[in-house]
N, CA and C atoms of all chains as a GROMACS GRO file, in nm:
protein
  657
    1ASP      N    1  11.490   9.366  10.456
    1ASP     CA    2  11.387   9.432  10.409
    1ASP      C    3  11.431   9.562  10.358
    2THR      N    4  11.441   9.600  10.235
    2THR     CA    5  11.468   9.737  10.171
    2THR      C    6  11.352   9.797  10.115
    3GLU      N    7  11.260   9.791  10.146
    3GLU     CA    8  11.130   9.842  10.086
    3GLU      C    9  11.058   9.945  10.167
    4VAL      N   10  11.000  10.039  10.078
    4VAL     CA   11  10.924  10.140  10.138
    4VAL      C   12  10.760  10.102  10.060
    5THR      N   13  10.681  10.076  10.150
    5THR     CA   14  10.544  10.021  10.102
    5THR      C   15  10.445  10.129  10.130
    6GLN      N   16  10.389  10.166  10.020
    6GLN     CA   17  10.257  10.245  10.029
    6GLN      C   18  10.137  10.196   9.990
    7THR      N   19  10.032  10.240  10.071
    7THR     CA   20   9.913  10.186  10.061
    7THR      C   21   9.808  10.292  10.064
    8PRO      N   22   9.691  10.303   9.967
    8PRO     CA   23   9.676  10.195   9.866
    8PRO      C   24   9.738  10.233   9.738
    9LYS      N   25   9.757  10.154   9.647
    9LYS     CA   26   9.844  10.191   9.526
    9LYS      C   27   9.743  10.283   9.427
   10HIS      N   28   9.612  10.257   9.452
   10HIS     CA   29   9.518  10.356   9.370
   10HIS      C   30   9.417  10.408   9.466
   11LEU      N   31   9.362  10.524   9.462
   11LEU     CA   32   9.257  10.568   9.535
   11LEU      C   33   9.178  10.662   9.470
   12VAL      N   34   9.045  10.667   9.466
   12VAL     CA   35   8.935  10.750   9.394
   12VAL      C   36   8.868  10.790   9.508
   13MET      N   37   8.859  10.928   9.519
   13MET     CA   38   8.770  10.985   9.622
   13MET      C   39   8.700  11.106   9.582
   14GLY      N   40   8.580  11.142   9.642
   14GLY     CA   41   8.520  11.256   9.616
   14GLY      C   42   8.562  11.370   9.699
   15MET      N   43   8.526  11.491   9.657
   15MET     CA   44   8.575  11.626   9.714
   15MET      C   45   8.535  11.619   9.873
   16THR      N   46   8.419  11.559   9.908
   16THR     CA   47   8.374  11.565  10.040
   16THR      C   48   8.436  11.459  10.132
   17ASN      N   49   8.512  11.357  10.079
   17ASN     CA   50   8.553  11.251  10.142
   17ASN      C   51   8.683  11.295  10.230
   18LYS      N   52   8.708  11.215  10.340
   18LYS     CA   53   8.824  11.185  10.410
   18LYS      C   54   8.892  11.058  10.396
   19LYS      N   55   9.017  11.076  10.359
   19LYS     CA   56   9.095  10.933  10.323
   19LYS      C   57   9.228  10.960  10.372
   20SER      N   58   9.306  10.854  10.395
   20SER     CA   59   9.444  10.873  10.430
   20SER      C   60   9.531  10.774  10.343
   21LEU      N   61   9.657  10.838  10.314
   21LEU     CA   62   9.753  10.760  10.256
   21LEU      C   63   9.856  10.694  10.356
   22LYS      N   64   9.912  10.576  10.324
   22LYS     CA   65  10.008  10.531  10.423
   22LYS      C   66  10.133  10.494  10.367
   23CYS      N   67  10.240  10.515  10.442
   23CYS     CA   68  10.371  10.485  10.397
   23CYS      C   69  10.449  10.417  10.506
   24GLU      N   70  10.520  10.292  10.492
   24GLU     CA   71  10.565  10.213  10.581
   24GLU      C   72  10.711  10.187  10.557
   25GLN      N   73  10.793  10.176  10.647
   25GLN     CA   74  10.933  10.120  10.615
   25GLN      C   75  10.986  10.077  10.759
   26HIS      N   76  11.064   9.970  10.745
   26HIS     CA   77  11.119   9.889  10.855
   26HIS      C   78  11.267   9.887  10.839
   27MET      N   79  11.343   9.987  10.802
   27MET     CA   80  11.469   9.991  10.791
   27MET      C   81  11.547  10.060  10.884
   28GLY      N   82  11.463  10.126  10.969
   28GLY     CA   83  11.527  10.206  11.072
   28GLY      C   84  11.560  10.362  11.032
   29HIS      N   85  11.505  10.380  10.914
   29HIS     CA   86  11.522  10.524  10.855
   29HIS      C   87  11.453  10.642  10.941
   30ARG      N   88  11.504  10.725  10.982
   30ARG     CA   89  11.425  10.847  11.057
   30ARG      C   90  11.395  10.958  10.998
   31ALA      N   91  11.419  10.956  10.850
   31ALA     CA   92  11.375  11.077  10.762
   31ALA      C   93  11.274  11.003  10.687
   32MET      N   94  11.163  11.071  10.661
   32MET     CA   95  11.054  11.025  10.566
   32MET      C   96  10.997  11.151  10.496
   33TYR      N   97  10.956  11.128  10.369
   33TYR     CA   98  10.923  11.235  10.283
   33TYR      C   99  10.796  11.207  10.190
   34TRP      N  100  10.717  11.311  10.185
   34TRP     CA  101  10.602  11.310  10.086
   34TRP      C  102  10.641  11.397   9.976
   35TYR      N  103  10.625  11.334   9.859
   35TYR     CA  104  10.629  11.426   9.723
   35TYR      C  105  10.494  11.404   9.653
   36LYS      N  106  10.461  11.493   9.566
   36LYS     CA  107  10.359  11.517   9.481
   36LYS      C  108  10.404  11.502   9.340
   37GLN      N  109  10.346  11.428   9.253
   37GLN     CA  110  10.384  11.435   9.115
   37GLN      C  111  10.273  11.441   9.022
   38LYS      N  112  10.252  11.561   8.941
   38LYS     CA  113  10.155  11.565   8.848
   38LYS      C  114  10.188  11.507   8.710
   39ALA      N  115  10.105  11.481   8.623
   39ALA     CA  116  10.136  11.420   8.507
   39ALA      C  117  10.251  11.494   8.416
   40LYS      N  118  10.350  11.429   8.376
   40LYS     CA  119  10.473  11.470   8.303
   40LYS      C  120  10.553  11.582   8.375
   41LYS      N  121  10.543  11.584   8.502
   41LYS     CA  122  10.632  11.669   8.577
   41LYS      C  123  10.712  11.591   8.667
   42PRO      N  124  10.810  11.660   8.711
   42PRO     CA  125  10.885  11.579   8.819
   42PRO      C  126  10.840  11.597   8.955
   43PRO      N  127  10.862  11.497   9.064
   43PRO     CA  128  10.791  11.512   9.180
   43PRO      C  129  10.816  11.643   9.265
   44GLU      N  130  10.737  11.701   9.342
   44GLU     CA  131  10.768  11.821   9.411
   44GLU      C  132  10.756  11.768   9.560
   45LEU      N  133  10.839  11.841   9.629
   45LEU     CA  134  10.851  11.797   9.784
   45LEU      C  135  10.714  11.867   9.850
   46MET      N  136  10.661  11.797   9.941
   46MET     CA  137  10.557  11.856  10.018
   46MET      C  138  10.599  11.852  10.154
   47PHE      N  139  10.629  11.752  10.217
   47PHE     CA  140  10.674  11.734  10.358
   47PHE      C  141  10.802  11.669  10.377
   48VAL      N  142  10.864  11.684  10.478
   48VAL     CA  143  10.985  11.615  10.536
   48VAL      C  144  10.963  11.602  10.704
   49TYR      N  145  10.980  11.459  10.742
   49TYR     CA  146  10.958  11.444  10.881
   49TYR      C  147  11.113  11.396  10.923
   50SER      N  148  11.166  11.440  11.034
   50SER     CA  149  11.295  11.392  11.082
   50SER      C  150  11.280  11.355  11.221
   51TYR      N  151  11.304  11.244  11.258
   51TYR     CA  152  11.291  11.176  11.400
   51TYR      C  153  11.148  11.202  11.434
   52GLU      N  154  11.062  11.180  11.339
   52GLU     CA  155  10.908  11.204  11.385
   52GLU      C  156  10.850  11.325  11.392
   53LYS      N  157  10.930  11.430  11.367
   53LYS     CA  158  10.888  11.571  11.364
   53LYS      C  159  10.900  11.629  11.224
   54LEU      N  160  10.797  11.715  11.213
   54LEU     CA  161  10.784  11.786  11.069
   54LEU      C  162  10.900  11.881  11.071
   55SER      N  163  10.981  11.869  10.973
   55SER     CA  164  11.101  11.942  10.952
   55SER      C  165  11.100  12.050  10.834
   56ILE      N  166  11.017  12.004  10.734
   56ILE     CA  167  10.991  12.082  10.614
   56ILE      C  168  10.833  12.069  10.568
   57ASN      N  169  10.787  12.191  10.547
   57ASN     CA  170  10.643  12.200  10.508
   57ASN      C  171  10.657  12.293  10.383
   58GLU      N  172  10.633  12.256  10.266
   58GLU     CA  173  10.650  12.324  10.153
   58GLU      C  174  10.515  12.414  10.122
   59SER      N  175  10.471  12.489  10.222
   59SER     CA  176  10.368  12.555  10.182
   59SER      C  177  10.241  12.497  10.121
   60VAL      N  178  10.228  12.369  10.184
   60VAL     CA  179  10.118  12.285  10.128
   60VAL      C  180   9.984  12.315  10.172
   61PRO      N  181   9.888  12.321  10.100
   61PRO     CA  182   9.740  12.356  10.158
   61PRO      C  183   9.710  12.267  10.270
   62SER      N  184   9.620  12.313  10.371
   62SER     CA  185   9.571  12.254  10.480
   62SER      C  186   9.488  12.145  10.466
   63ARG      N  187   9.436  12.113  10.346
   63ARG     CA  188   9.358  11.988  10.307
   63ARG      C  189   9.455  11.872  10.311
   64PHE      N  190   9.600  11.898  10.316
   64PHE     CA  191   9.681  11.776  10.328
   64PHE      C  192   9.735  11.789  10.482
   65SER      N  193   9.723  11.678  10.542
   65SER     CA  194   9.760  11.692  10.676
   65SER      C  195   9.843  11.569  10.708
   66PRO      N  196   9.982  11.596  10.720
   66PRO     CA  197  10.074  11.458  10.748
   66PRO      C  198  10.089  11.436  10.892
   67GLU      N  199  10.126  11.318  10.907
   67GLU     CA  200  10.131  11.248  11.050
   67GLU      C  201  10.228  11.146  11.045
   68CYS      N  202  10.315  11.153  11.150
   68CYS     CA  203  10.437  11.062  11.177
   68CYS      C  204  10.414  11.006  11.314
   69PRO      N  205  10.315  10.889  11.337
   69PRO     CA  206  10.298  10.839  11.460
   69PRO      C  207  10.406  10.758  11.528
   70ASN      N  208  10.510  10.709  11.438
   70ASN     CA  209  10.614  10.634  11.478
   70ASN      C  210  10.725  10.638  11.382
   71SER      N  211  10.835  10.575  11.404
   71SER     CA  212  10.942  10.599  11.312
   71SER      C  213  10.939  10.509  11.186
   72SER      N  214  10.827  10.425  11.174
   72SER     CA  215  10.815  10.324  11.075
   72SER      C  216  10.702  10.372  10.995
   73LEU      N  217  10.625  10.470  11.023
   73LEU     CA  218  10.497  10.496  10.950
   73LEU      C  219  10.473  10.640  10.934
   74LEU      N  220  10.429  10.675  10.820
   74LEU     CA  221  10.411  10.812  10.758
   74LEU      C  222  10.272  10.820  10.716
   75ASN      N  223  10.183  10.889  10.759
   75ASN     CA  224  10.061  10.903  10.693
   75ASN      C  225  10.029  11.041  10.640
   76LEU      N  226   9.935  11.040  10.514
   76LEU     CA  227   9.902  11.172  10.458
   76LEU      C  228   9.752  11.173  10.462
   77HIS      N  229   9.684  11.249  10.550
   77HIS     CA  230   9.540  11.262  10.580
   77HIS      C  231   9.508  11.360  10.470
   78LEU      N  232   9.379  11.327  10.414
   78LEU     CA  233   9.346  11.401  10.291
   78LEU      C  234   9.182  11.448  10.325
   79HIS      N  235   9.163  11.563  10.296
   79HIS     CA  236   9.024  11.610  10.341
   79HIS      C  237   8.984  11.730  10.257
   80ALA      N  238   8.863  11.733  10.191
   80ALA     CA  239   8.796  11.833  10.089
   80ALA      C  240   8.906  11.857   9.997
   81LEU      N  241   8.950  11.763   9.919
   81LEU     CA  242   9.036  11.768   9.825
   81LEU      C  243   8.964  11.838   9.689
   82GLN      N  244   9.063  11.896   9.591
   82GLN     CA  245   9.010  11.940   9.479
   82GLN      C  246   9.052  11.839   9.350
   83PRO      N  247   8.969  11.853   9.237
   83PRO     CA  248   9.022  11.766   9.132
   83PRO      C  249   9.166  11.790   9.085
   84GLU      N  250   9.216  11.903   9.113
   84GLU     CA  251   9.351  11.949   9.066
   84GLU      C  252   9.453  11.884   9.168
   85ASP      N  253   9.407  11.813   9.279
   85ASP     CA  254   9.504  11.750   9.368
   85ASP      C  255   9.536  11.608   9.324
   86SER      N  256   9.441  11.561   9.210
   86SER     CA  257   9.482  11.426   9.148
   86SER      C  258   9.629  11.423   9.100
   87ALA      N  259   9.693  11.311   9.160
   87ALA     CA  260   9.835  11.315   9.114
   87ALA      C  261   9.884  11.174   9.173
   88LEU      N  262  10.019  11.152   9.160
   88LEU     CA  263  10.087  11.038   9.229
   88LEU      C  264  10.140  11.101   9.349
   89TYR      N  265  10.118  11.042   9.451
   89TYR     CA  266  10.177  11.076   9.589
   89TYR      C  267  10.304  10.989   9.616
   90LEU      N  268  10.402  11.015   9.632
   90LEU     CA  269  10.532  10.936   9.643
   90LEU      C  270  10.584  10.947   9.784
   91CYS      N  271  10.623  10.855   9.856
   91CYS     CA  272  10.691  10.843   9.976
   91CYS      C  273  10.819  10.789   9.953
   92ALA      N  274  10.916  10.860  10.036
   92ALA     CA  275  11.065  10.822  10.045
   92ALA      C  276  11.103  10.798  10.190
   93SER      N  277  11.203  10.738  10.220
   93SER     CA  278  11.273  10.744  10.343
   93SER      C  279  11.430  10.737  10.322
   94SER      N  280  11.506  10.795  10.426
   94SER     CA  281  11.647  10.776  10.418
   94SER      C  282  11.688  10.777  10.546
   95LYS      N  283  11.828  10.732  10.563
   95LYS     CA  284  11.886  10.707  10.698
   95LYS      C  285  11.978  10.835  10.698
   96HIS      N  286  11.978  10.900  10.832
   96HIS     CA  287  12.059  11.013  10.855
   96HIS      C  288  12.208  10.984  10.858
   97GLY      N  289  12.282  11.061  10.800
   97GLY     CA  290  12.433  11.029  10.804
   97GLY      C  291  12.484  10.935  10.701
   98SER      N  292  12.387  10.865  10.613
   98SER     CA  293  12.417  10.778  10.522
   98SER      C  294  12.379  10.826  10.366
   99THR      N  295  12.413  10.723  10.264
   99THR     CA  296  12.368  10.763  10.149
   99THR      C  297  12.230  10.680  10.120
  100GLU      N  298  12.178  10.601  10.209
  100GLU     CA  299  12.075  10.508  10.197
  100GLU      C  300  11.961  10.578  10.181
  101ALA      N  301  11.866  10.574  10.077
  101ALA     CA  302  11.736  10.614  10.057
  101ALA      C  303  11.663  10.536   9.974
  102PHE      N  304  11.543  10.513  10.007
  102PHE     CA  305  11.467  10.448   9.915
  102PHE      C  306  11.313  10.518   9.892
  103PHE      N  307  11.266  10.473   9.775
  103PHE     CA  308  11.130  10.518   9.735
  103PHE      C  309  11.007  10.428   9.760
  104GLY      N  310  10.891  10.471   9.770
  104GLY     CA  311  10.787  10.376   9.758
  104GLY      C  312  10.726  10.371   9.616
  105GLN      N  313  10.647  10.299   9.574
  105GLN     CA  314  10.576  10.302   9.428
  105GLN      C  315  10.488  10.415   9.420
  106GLY      N  316  10.439  10.461   9.520
  106GLY     CA  317  10.346  10.572   9.495
  106GLY      C  318  10.200  10.529   9.495
  107THR      N  319  10.120  10.633   9.552
  107THR     CA  320   9.979  10.601   9.544
  107THR      C  321   9.920  10.696   9.446
  108ARG      N  322   9.837  10.651   9.340
  108ARG     CA  323   9.773  10.728   9.238
  108ARG      C  324   9.655  10.787   9.293
  109LEU      N  325   9.621  10.901   9.302
  109LEU     CA  326   9.519  10.966   9.360
  109LEU      C  327   9.427  11.024   9.260
  110THR      N  328   9.301  10.984   9.243
  110THR     CA  329   9.198  11.072   9.168
  110THR      C  330   9.096  11.112   9.252
  111VAL      N  331   9.077  11.257   9.245
  111VAL     CA  332   8.980  11.327   9.303
  111VAL      C  333   8.856  11.363   9.209
  112VAL      N  334   8.749  11.321   9.243
  112VAL     CA  335   8.638  11.336   9.146
  112VAL      C  336   8.516  11.428   9.208
  113LYS      N  337  11.706  12.767   8.710
  113LYS     CA  338  11.783  12.639   8.664
  113LYS      C  339  11.766  12.527   8.756
  114ASN      N  340  11.723  12.414   8.688
  114ASN     CA  341  11.704  12.286   8.780
  114ASN      C  342  11.835  12.245   8.834
  115GLU      N  343  11.824  12.187   8.963
  115GLU     CA  344  11.942  12.133   9.022
  115GLU      C  345  11.990  12.010   8.945
  116VAL      N  346  11.885  11.933   8.869
  116VAL     CA  347  11.912  11.819   8.797
  116VAL      C  348  11.876  11.828   8.660
  117GLU      N  349  11.951  11.814   8.572
  117GLU     CA  350  11.921  11.822   8.427
  117GLU      C  351  11.951  11.677   8.355
  118GLN      N  352  11.846  11.626   8.284
  118GLN     CA  353  11.848  11.519   8.197
  118GLN      C  354  11.837  11.530   8.060
  119SER      N  355  11.913  11.437   7.996
  119SER     CA  356  11.889  11.463   7.841
  119SER      C  357  11.926  11.308   7.780
  120PRO      N  358  11.857  11.280   7.673
  120PRO     CA  359  11.753  11.364   7.610
  120PRO      C  360  11.614  11.376   7.682
  121GLN      N  361  11.530  11.449   7.647
  121GLN     CA  362  11.399  11.471   7.688
  121GLN      C  363  11.308  11.360   7.644
  122ASN      N  364  11.322  11.323   7.511
  122ASN     CA  365  11.267  11.215   7.458
  122ASN      C  366  11.360  11.148   7.363
  123LEU      N  367  11.326  11.014   7.366
  123LEU     CA  368  11.420  10.926   7.294
  123LEU      C  369  11.337  10.808   7.245
  124THR      N  370  11.353  10.796   7.086
  124THR     CA  371  11.297  10.674   7.042
  124THR      C  372  11.404  10.584   6.970
  125ALA      N  373  11.397  10.455   6.995
  125ALA     CA  374  11.501  10.360   6.954
  125ALA      C  375  11.437  10.249   6.899
  126GLN      N  376  11.505  10.181   6.818
  126GLN     CA  377  11.446  10.044   6.742
  126GLN      C  378  11.509   9.935   6.854
  127GLU      N  379  11.416   9.841   6.852
  127GLU     CA  380  11.445   9.731   6.946
  127GLU      C  381  11.586   9.679   6.918
  128GLY      N  382  11.672   9.638   7.026
  128GLY     CA  383  11.794   9.601   7.009
  128GLY      C  384  11.902   9.705   7.036
  129GLU      N  385  11.856   9.819   7.011
  129GLU     CA  386  11.957   9.928   7.022
  129GLU      C  387  12.025   9.946   7.151
  130PHE      N  388  12.150  10.022   7.173
  130PHE     CA  389  12.202  10.036   7.293
  130PHE      C  390  12.157  10.206   7.321
  131ILE      N  391  12.123  10.220   7.437
  131ILE     CA  392  12.051  10.339   7.493
  131ILE      C  393  12.124  10.403   7.604
  132THR      N  394  12.143  10.530   7.578
  132THR     CA  395  12.221  10.610   7.691
  132THR      C  396  12.123  10.736   7.719
  133ILE      N  397  12.104  10.741   7.874
  133ILE     CA  398  12.029  10.856   7.905
  133ILE      C  399  12.141  10.937   8.024
  134ASN      N  400  12.134  11.084   8.009
  134ASN     CA  401  12.234  11.122   8.081
  134ASN      C  402  12.181  11.221   8.189
  135CYS      N  403  12.225  11.229   8.304
  135CYS     CA  404  12.196  11.316   8.422
  135CYS      C  405  12.308  11.402   8.470
  136SER      N  406  12.298  11.526   8.479
  136SER     CA  407  12.390  11.622   8.531
  136SER      C  408  12.336  11.694   8.661
  137TYR      N  409  12.408  11.720   8.764
  137TYR     CA  410  12.345  11.780   8.888
  137TYR      C  411  12.435  11.887   8.915
  138SER      N  412  12.378  11.991   9.000
  138SER     CA  413  12.452  12.087   9.041
  138SER      C  414  12.480  12.100   9.200
  139VAL      N  415  12.419  12.026   9.250
  139VAL     CA  416  12.433  12.022   9.408
  139VAL      C  417  12.501  11.913   9.456
  140GLY      N  418  12.562  11.926   9.584
  140GLY     CA  419  12.627  11.822   9.660
  140GLY      C  420  12.546  11.697   9.684
  141ILE      N  421  12.577  11.571   9.661
  141ILE     CA  422  12.487  11.479   9.677
  141ILE      C  423  12.546  11.366   9.775
  142SER      N  424  12.459  11.287   9.850
  142SER     CA  425  12.506  11.168   9.904
  142SER      C  426  12.470  11.052   9.821
  143ALA      N  427  12.342  11.062   9.736
  143ALA     CA  428  12.344  10.934   9.650
  143ALA      C  429  12.264  10.984   9.532
  144LEU      N  430  12.272  10.897   9.420
  144LEU     CA  431  12.198  10.939   9.299
  144LEU      C  432  12.098  10.819   9.263
  145HIS      N  433  11.991  10.838   9.238
  145HIS     CA  434  11.888  10.733   9.202
  145HIS      C  435  11.846  10.734   9.051
  146TRP      N  436  11.842  10.620   8.997
  146TRP     CA  437  11.767  10.610   8.857
  146TRP      C  438  11.620  10.546   8.884
  147LEU      N  439  11.519  10.594   8.838
  147LEU     CA  440  11.391  10.551   8.857
  147LEU      C  441  11.321  10.541   8.726
  148GLN      N  442  11.245  10.443   8.727
  148GLN     CA  443  11.154  10.398   8.615
  148GLN      C  444  11.002  10.418   8.637
  149GLN      N  445  10.924  10.470   8.546
  149GLN     CA  446  10.798  10.500   8.548
  149GLN      C  447  10.711  10.483   8.429
  150HIS      N  448  10.637  10.361   8.425
  150HIS     CA  449  10.558  10.348   8.308
  150HIS      C  450  10.420  10.439   8.308
  151PRO      N  451  10.375  10.456   8.193
  151PRO     CA  452  10.247  10.578   8.189
  151PRO      C  453  10.130  10.516   8.277
  152GLY      N  454  10.104  10.611   8.362
  152GLY     CA  455   9.988  10.597   8.457
  152GLY      C  456  10.034  10.503   8.570
  153GLY      N  457  10.162  10.461   8.571
  153GLY     CA  458  10.207  10.383   8.680
  153GLY      C  459  10.286  10.435   8.796
  154GLY      N  460  10.326  10.373   8.885
  154GLY     CA  461  10.409  10.407   9.008
  154GLY      C  462  10.549  10.418   8.961
  155ILE      N  463  10.634  10.444   9.066
  155ILE     CA  464  10.792  10.442   9.053
  155ILE      C  465  10.836  10.328   9.086
  156VAL      N  466  10.941  10.286   9.000
  156VAL     CA  467  11.023  10.162   9.048
  156VAL      C  468  11.165  10.212   9.040
  157SER      N  469  11.239  10.182   9.146
  157SER     CA  470  11.366  10.211   9.180
  157SER      C  471  11.461  10.114   9.100
  158LEU      N  472  11.545  10.177   9.006
  158LEU     CA  473  11.646  10.088   8.931
  158LEU      C  474  11.781  10.080   8.998
  159PHE      N  475  11.829  10.177   9.039
  159PHE     CA  476  11.962  10.202   9.099
  159PHE      C  477  11.986  10.303   9.224
  160MET      N  478  12.053  10.281   9.289
  160MET     CA  479  12.101  10.393   9.389
  160MET      C  480  12.260  10.386   9.393
  161LEU      N  481  12.311  10.506   9.354
  161LEU     CA  482  12.462  10.507   9.328
  161LEU      C  483  12.513  10.619   9.438
  162SER      N  484  12.646  10.580   9.478
  162SER     CA  485  12.718  10.680   9.546
  162SER      C  486  12.854  10.684   9.489
  163SER      N  487  12.884  10.590   9.394
  163SER     CA  488  13.030  10.588   9.320
  163SER      C  489  13.029  10.489   9.237
  164GLY      N  490  13.101  10.488   9.113
  164GLY     CA  491  13.132  10.379   9.042
  164GLY      C  492  13.022  10.366   8.952
  165LYS      N  493  12.987  10.237   8.941
  165LYS     CA  494  12.908  10.163   8.834
  165LYS      C  495  12.812  10.034   8.891
  166LYS      N  496  12.704  10.029   8.862
  166LYS     CA  497  12.609   9.904   8.888
  166LYS      C  498  12.550   9.853   8.783
  167LYS      N  499  12.532   9.729   8.768
  167LYS     CA  500  12.474   9.660   8.670
  167LYS      C  501  12.369   9.574   8.720
  168HIS      N  502  12.255   9.576   8.651
  168HIS     CA  503  12.143   9.466   8.674
  168HIS      C  504  12.070   9.438   8.564
  169GLY      N  505  12.087   9.322   8.507
  169GLY     CA  506  12.054   9.253   8.386
  169GLY      C  507  12.104   9.345   8.262
  170ARG      N  508  12.011   9.402   8.188
  170ARG     CA  509  12.060   9.467   8.077
  170ARG      C  510  12.074   9.629   8.109
  171LEU      N  511  12.064   9.656   8.246
  171LEU     CA  512  12.075   9.797   8.272
  171LEU      C  513  12.210   9.816   8.338
  172ILE      N  514  12.267   9.934   8.291
  172ILE     CA  515  12.415   9.966   8.375
  172ILE      C  516  12.394  10.111   8.419
  173ALA      N  517  12.429  10.169   8.520
  173ALA     CA  518  12.436  10.282   8.567
  173ALA      C  519  12.567  10.316   8.625
  174THR      N  520  12.616  10.441   8.570
  174THR     CA  521  12.751  10.482   8.619
  174THR      C  522  12.750  10.628   8.673
  175ILE      N  523  12.841  10.668   8.766
  175ILE     CA  524  12.846  10.802   8.822
  175ILE      C  525  12.985  10.835   8.842
  176ASN      N  526  13.007  10.969   8.788
  176ASN     CA  527  13.117  11.058   8.805
  176ASN      C  528  13.093  11.152   8.904
  177ILE      N  529  13.143  11.139   9.023
  177ILE     CA  530  13.119  11.222   9.138
  177ILE      C  531  13.180  11.360   9.097
  178GLN      N  532  13.313  11.353   9.045
  178GLN     CA  533  13.401  11.486   9.029
  178GLN      C  534  13.316  11.568   8.914
  179GLU      N  535  13.270  11.515   8.812
  179GLU     CA  536  13.223  11.577   8.703
  179GLU      C  537  13.067  11.606   8.738
  180LYS      N  538  12.999  11.545   8.826
  180LYS     CA  539  12.861  11.561   8.886
  180LYS      C  540  12.776  11.512   8.764
  181HIS      N  541  12.809  11.389   8.718
  181HIS     CA  542  12.723  11.333   8.587
  181HIS      C  543  12.694  11.197   8.627
  182SER      N  544  12.577  11.140   8.571
  182SER     CA  545  12.559  10.995   8.568
  182SER      C  546  12.495  10.964   8.439
  183SER      N  547  12.514  10.835   8.403
  183SER     CA  548  12.442  10.787   8.285
  183SER      C  549  12.379  10.663   8.316
  184LEU      N  550  12.274  10.628   8.260
  184LEU     CA  551  12.196  10.505   8.251
  184LEU      C  552  12.201  10.433   8.130
  185HIS      N  553  12.246  10.327   8.106
  185HIS     CA  554  12.252  10.255   7.978
  185HIS      C  555  12.174  10.138   7.976
  186ILE      N  556  12.098  10.111   7.867
  186ILE     CA  557  12.005   9.997   7.838
  186ILE      C  558  12.084   9.924   7.726
  187THR      N  559  12.117   9.809   7.732
  187THR     CA  560  12.176   9.719   7.619
  187THR      C  561  12.068   9.627   7.579
  188ALA      N  562  12.062   9.611   7.456
  188ALA     CA  563  11.977   9.528   7.361
  188ALA      C  564  11.830   9.566   7.412
  189SER      N  565  11.795   9.703   7.374
  189SER     CA  566  11.651   9.749   7.438
  189SER      C  567  11.554   9.666   7.374
  190HIS      N  568  11.436   9.681   7.459
  190HIS     CA  569  11.302   9.594   7.405
  190HIS      C  570  11.197   9.677   7.441
  191PRO      N  571  11.083   9.668   7.364
  191PRO     CA  572  10.966   9.743   7.380
  191PRO      C  573  10.917   9.766   7.522
  192ARG      N  574  10.937   9.663   7.610
  192ARG     CA  575  10.885   9.677   7.741
  192ARG      C  576  10.969   9.776   7.831
  193ASP      N  577  11.093   9.815   7.777
  193ASP     CA  578  11.172   9.914   7.832
  193ASP      C  579  11.116  10.058   7.820
  194SER      N  580  11.003  10.071   7.740
  194SER     CA  581  10.939  10.203   7.706
  194SER      C  582  10.894  10.251   7.842
  195ALA      N  583  10.936  10.366   7.868
  195ALA     CA  584  10.882  10.430   8.015
  195ALA      C  585  10.955  10.559   8.013
  196VAL      N  586  10.927  10.631   8.135
  196VAL     CA  587  11.015  10.758   8.165
  196VAL      C  588  11.104  10.716   8.267
  197TYR      N  589  11.224  10.751   8.227
  197TYR     CA  590  11.342  10.731   8.327
  197TYR      C  591  11.377  10.870   8.386
  198ILE      N  592  11.375  10.863   8.524
  198ILE     CA  593  11.395  10.982   8.606
  198ILE      C  594  11.517  10.981   8.698
  199CYS      N  595  11.593  11.070   8.675
  199CYS     CA  596  11.709  11.076   8.772
  199CYS      C  597  11.672  11.152   8.892
  200ALA      N  598  11.726  11.114   9.024
  200ALA     CA  599  11.686  11.178   9.134
  200ALA      C  600  11.815  11.184   9.227
  201VAL      N  601  11.864  11.303   9.274
  201VAL     CA  602  11.974  11.316   9.356
  201VAL      C  603  11.925  11.314   9.510
  202TYR      N  604  11.986  11.280   9.595
  202TYR     CA  605  11.965  11.286   9.742
  202TYR      C  606  12.079  11.366   9.797
  203THR      N  607  12.044  11.478   9.866
  203THR     CA  608  12.136  11.569   9.908
  203THR      C  609  12.168  11.539  10.056
  204GLY      N  610  12.111  11.463  10.133
  204GLY     CA  611  12.119  11.438  10.275
  204GLY      C  612  11.997  11.489  10.331
  205ASN      N  613  11.938  11.606  10.282
  205ASN     CA  614  11.810  11.657  10.328
  205ASN      C  615  11.687  11.642  10.258
  206GLN      N  616  11.696  11.630  10.121
  206GLN     CA  617  11.595  11.595  10.030
  206GLN      C  618  11.640  11.556   9.914
  207PHE      N  619  11.542  11.523   9.826
  207PHE     CA  620  11.559  11.461   9.691
  207PHE      C  621  11.537  11.575   9.586
  208TYR      N  622  11.610  11.577   9.473
  208TYR     CA  623  11.587  11.672   9.353
  208TYR      C  624  11.567  11.574   9.242
  209PHE      N  625  11.482  11.606   9.164
  209PHE     CA  626  11.439  11.530   9.047
  209PHE      C  627  11.466  11.590   8.914
  210GLY      N  628  11.503  11.500   8.827
  210GLY     CA  629  11.519  11.550   8.683
  210GLY      C  630  11.381  11.563   8.622
  211THR      N  631  11.376  11.597   8.497
  211THR     CA  632  11.231  11.602   8.437
  211THR      C  633  11.196  11.484   8.371
  212GLY      N  634  11.284  11.389   8.361
  212GLY     CA  635  11.251  11.270   8.303
  212GLY      C  636  11.292  11.265   8.156
  213THR      N  637  11.319  11.127   8.112
  213THR     CA  638  11.349  11.107   7.961
  213THR      C  639  11.241  11.009   7.932
  214SER      N  640  11.171  11.044   7.824
  214SER     CA  641  11.070  10.953   7.782
  214SER      C  642  11.120  10.873   7.676
  215LEU      N  643  11.122  10.732   7.701
  215LEU     CA  644  11.187  10.639   7.603
  215LEU      C  645  11.075  10.550   7.519
  216THR      N  646  11.100  10.545   7.409
  216THR     CA  647  10.993  10.468   7.322
  216THR      C  648  11.077  10.356   7.255
  217VAL      N  649  11.059  10.244   7.277
  217VAL     CA  650  11.131  10.136   7.192
  217VAL      C  651  11.067  10.075   7.105
  218ILE      N  652  11.070  10.090   6.970
  218ILE     CA  653  10.992  10.043   6.860
  218ILE      C  654  11.029   9.877   6.813
  219PRO      N  655  10.936   9.803   6.823
  219PRO     CA  656  10.971   9.662   6.781
  219PRO      C  657  11.020   9.664   6.636
   0.00000   0.00000   0.00000
């Protein structure tokens, strides 16, 4: 299994809603990443988890709250988002000490 | 200056043409990825390379580690190949992305 699975694929949420994005892999990768991609721009790093601990937080607003409950699962909890947060949220995973790295398909988020 | 530079930014081709997209990078990498993204769509991984050359159907990807350069070739291009192609490098700590090449293949 060489997949990174993101759910849902599409999400529409209101500014007062609370929702979560999920990313799952079963390749034994111990580094997992969240990226945000706005239209016609390259993805930008948000968070990196290494061995289930947050190792990089790129000054992301607190309305985005990451969580890594175990080595296979990475969540991104969303609360009180703004319309400008509408974007593609991309998850990736990699194996420490290896070239192996994979991307999920992304979750397309629309905030209304 | 971006760590990853792609060229061209935009490319229009006639169906059947041979297409090349280039990627140059300035950081040390563990692997390089070629990704495909259709308008409004998600990301599809095409190749992961750390050396040499890979082929999948009509797509060929090459990398020259010494020159820090990779190319993605599409043979016998088809309108369904129209998409944005993104080069991403993995340094061992994180990914850096190129700004993408928007390809349009005209029937």
